[in-house]
N, C-alpha and C positions, 0 to 999 in steps of 0.2 A: 851481724847487725848492720843495717845500712846507716851511713852517716848523713847528716844534713848540715847545711851551711849555717853559720852564726846568724846571718840575716833571717833565714827561714825559721830558726829557733825562736827569734824574737817575734816574728810574725805570728807563729803558732801561739805564743803566750798571749798575744794581743787578741786573737780571734776566739780562743777557747773561752766560753762564757763565764766560768766561775772557778778559776783555779785559786785555791787559798791554802794556807797552812795554819794549823791551830796550835795555840799555846806557846809557840816558839820553843827553842831548845830548852830553856830553863823550866818551863811548865811541864814538858814531857818527861824530863829527867826527875823532877819532883814526884810526879805521879808514879813512875816506874820504881823509884827507890822506896817510896812509901809502901807500894804494893808488895815489893820484895820482902820488906820487914814483916808484913802481915802473913806471909806464906809459911806453911809447915816446913820442917827441915827436909822432908822427902821431896816436896815440890821445889824447894830452893835448889837442891842437888840436881834434880832432873832438868830444871830450867837452865842452870849453868852448863850442864852437860850438852844440851841441845843447841845452845847458843855458841858453844865452842870458843873460837878465838874472838868472837864479838862480845864486847862488854855490854852490860845492861843499858848503860848510857847510850852507846852507839846503836843498840837495837831500838831504843825508844824513838830515835829521830831518823832511822833508816829510810822510812817512806818519803819524808820530806827531802832527803838527799838524793833521791832518784830522778830529780828534775833533768830533763834532757836525755835520759836513758830510755831509748826506744823500746827496750825489752819490757819496761814496766809502764808503758803508755796507758795500758788498760786500767791502771790504778788512779789516773789523773782525777776522775770525778768521784772517787770513792772516799774522799776526805770529808764529804759533806752531803747534806740532803736539803733540797729546797721545798718549803711548805709556805704558801702565802698566808698572810695574816688572816686568822679566822678559818683557815682551811684545815683539811685533814691529810694525813700521810697516805699516799697511794702505795699500797703494798706491792703493786705490780710494776712500779717504776724501777728501771734497771740501773745498774752501775752506780750505786750511791753507797753511803756509809752503812745504811740498814742492810742492803743485800750483801755487801762484802763482809760485814761482821758475821752475819748468819752463815755465810759460806765457809769462812775460815774456821769458825767454831765447830761446824759440822765436820769439816775435813780433819781438824785436829783431833776430834773425839774418835772418829773412825780410824783414820790414818793408815789403814791397811795397805793402801796403794801409794802412800806418800814416801818418797825417798827422804833420808835424813836432811838433805839440802832443802827440799820442798817443805818439810816440817819446820825447819828453822825459819824459812821465809814467811810461812804462815804465822809463826809465833811473833815475828817482828811486826807483821801487819796488824795482828791482834793487839799487841802492846801499844802500838801507835794509835789505832782507831778508837780504842776504848778511851784514850785521852781526848782525841778529836771530838767525839760525840758529846763530851761534857763542856766544850766551849760553845756557849749558846748561839753564837753567830754562825756556827757550822750546822746548825739546825734552823737557819734563818730564812730570809726572803731572797728570791731570785732577782727582784727588780733592782736591788742595790748590791747584788753579789755578796751577800752576807756582810754588809758594811764596808766592803772594799771600795765602793764608789763614793763613800761619804768622807770627804776631807775634813779633818778636825785639827785643832791645836791641843796637844796633850801637855799641859803645864808649860806652854810656850814653844813646844817643839811640833813642827808640822808632820802629820802622819795621816792615817785614815782610821776609821772606827774599828775596823777588823784588826788592824795591826796593834792598836791600843789595847785591845783585849787579848790578842795573841801573847804578847810579852811586854809591851810598853809599860803597863801598870804594874805587872809583876816585878819588873826591874825597879820602877820608881818606889814601890812599896818594900823592896828587898825581901820578898816572901821566900821562905825556905821551908823545907820539910819539917825542920825542928819546930817552927811556929805552928804548922798545920796539924801535925800528928796528935798533939794533946786534945784536939777537938774530937778525936775518935772516942776517947774515954768518957766524954760528956754525953754521948748518945745513949738513949734508953734501949732496952732490948727490942722493943717493938720498932723503934726508928731504925735500928741496925738491921733487923730482919727485912724491913721494907727496902732499904738500900741494897741489901745483898741479893734480892730477887733478880734473876737473870731474865729481864724483859726489855728487849731493845726498844720497842716503841715507847714504853714508859720512860726509858732513859731520855729519849728524844723530847717528849712532851715535858718532862721534868726540867730539862735545860731551857726549853722555849718559854717557860713561865717567867724567865728573867728578861725577856726581850724588851718589855715596856720600860723596865729600869734602865736597860742599856741605852735606849734611845731618848732617855729623859735628860736632855741637855739643851742649851740655847746658844744661838750664835756660833754653832760649831766649836764650842769651847769646852774642853774637858778640864775643869779647874780642880783645885785641891778638894773642894767639897764633893765633887763628882767622884774623884778617885777614892776618897775615904768611904763614901757610900757604896762603892763598888767592891771594896776590900772583902766584906763578909761573903759576897757572892763568889768571888774568886777563890777564897779559902774553902767554901763549901763545895764548889764544883771540883776543885783539885782533890779534896778529900774523898768525895763520892767516887770519882774516877779511880782512885787508888784502891778503895774498898772493892769496887766492882771488878777491877782488873785482877785483884788477888783471888776473888771467888771464881772467875772464869778460868784463870790459870790452874787453880786447884782442880777444877772440873776436867779440863782437857788433859792434864798430866796424871790424873788419878791412876789410870791403868797402864801407864807407860813405865818402861824400865830405863835405866841410865843408857844414854846414847852410846852404842858400842863403836861408832865410827869416830875415829880421832882425826881432827883436821890438821893440816900442815901448819906448823907454827910460823907466824910471820916474823921475819928477821927484824931485829931492833938495833938501833944505834946505841950500844951499851955505854959509850963514852958520854952520852948526853951532851955532846958538844954541838953548837949550832952548825948548820950546813948552809951552803949557798943555794941560790935559786937554780943554778945549773945542776946541782946534785940532787934536787928534789925528786926527779923522775926515778931515782934508784930506791926511793923510800916510800913508795905508795903503800898506804895502810898503816903507817907509823905515826905516832904522835911526837912531834919534834919541834924545834925552833929553827926557823929559816931566817937568815939575815942577808940582806942585799939592798941595793939602791932601787928606788921606784922610778921607772922610766915611763912616765905617762899614766894617766888615769881616765876613767870614763864613768859617768853617772847616767844611766838610762832611765830617766825620771818618768818617761811616758810608758815604759813597759809595765806589765801587770805586777811583776815582782820588784820593780824599781831597783835593780842591782847596781852597785858601785864596784868597778873593777880597778885594782891596782896591779900594774905590770912590773914584776921584779926581774932584775937581771938584764933586761933589754926591752926595747920598745915593741909594742904590738905591731905586727903579728908574730914577731920573732921572740917574744918573751918566753923564757923556759918555765916560768912559774907565775901563777896569778892568785891574787887574794880577792875574795868576793864578800861584799857586805850587802845583804838584802835590805830592801826598803823598810821592812818591818823592824829591822834592828838599828836603823839610822838614829832614832831617838836615844840610843844608848851611847852615842858618840857626841861629845861636846862640840866638836868642830866638824865642818863638812869634810869627810875623808878625802874626796877627790881633790880638794884644794890643800888641805892641811899636810897630807903625806907626800904630795907630788914632789919629785926631785930630791927626796930625802932618803937617807939610809935608815931602814927600819928592821926590826926583828919581830916576827909573828910566830905565835906558838899555838899549835893545835894539830888536828888530824890532817894528814896529807892524803887527798883523794885524787882519783883520776877522772877527768871529764873530757870526753872527746879526744882521748889519747894524750892529754897533757895534765901535769899535776896542778892542783889548786888547793886552797885552804879557805874555808868559810869561817868568817869571824862574826861573832854575835855581840860581843861587849868590848869596851875600849881597852880593858887590861890585857887583851890578847895581842895587842900591838904596842910597840914602843919605838921611839925615835932614838937612834944611836948617835952619839956625839962624835 
């Protein structure tokens, strides 16, 4: 795989017309966990078998975490579909969420030519995109990039409309699967049958019916009243996504057997002791705590994903380990991370990933980082 410079990576993010992520980590995990609870015992066993060493939580956000991975550049535009207001979906439009979902469902159902590795990749794409399609702004308008170009204030925090619906309001409302699952039992049989129907165009238009509600704010201000009015929409869409994901998973796993291929187990730090930034490269794929000093930060506000970088262990470009906070998650931090954590010793907890040959950790909420005295 060819490598590209950091500057070119940023340039590509700026020129690609509509890169966006849906629901944020919390929303995708809620959907995946609720769907898993709805599965039959047989489907649960098969799903766990095919995911191997990858947890359901990791699988649900895998697509979002492939940013900068040239191997999966073809997936960049498959998180969404653009349909202008009053328009209809073009079934011949390529490389969008509609075409990709159809393709992976068909591949998973037939799967005769799929290797276990490809089957797993398609499963992770399926789990993620069924979530994405239920975030209404991922079935939105091209002219504002699904709300990405609309700057708003969410209860006093600067963000954009898309990010507010990705995860900002989910975090502010502290939504959990325990709150949403009881809504399932309140559905009538006819309502449940309608939701369970596997009809991707209907899923898209069902999500789009909320766009007028989403744009119903004034002075770019998403106040408490707006957030409370949005809560039932968020709950309903998360629930529908979980129900539909469970139905599709049952369908594609119905005629499958337990995956006979066993993956190599990833080594773990059994002591659970924190490691230093310099040691992080030896623990790619592990969920650990890394403690070290922050030697410089960077907030790329003008970038499409507006990431904040914290360099641990040494200053950029010699830092052995980086922490990344994407713009959509900044509202989850009370202080500006690039200022608050600079030149302090911190401990961060989460999954250590590899990006362009170096270890990094993506943080989404404030309790994943603490300052050491």
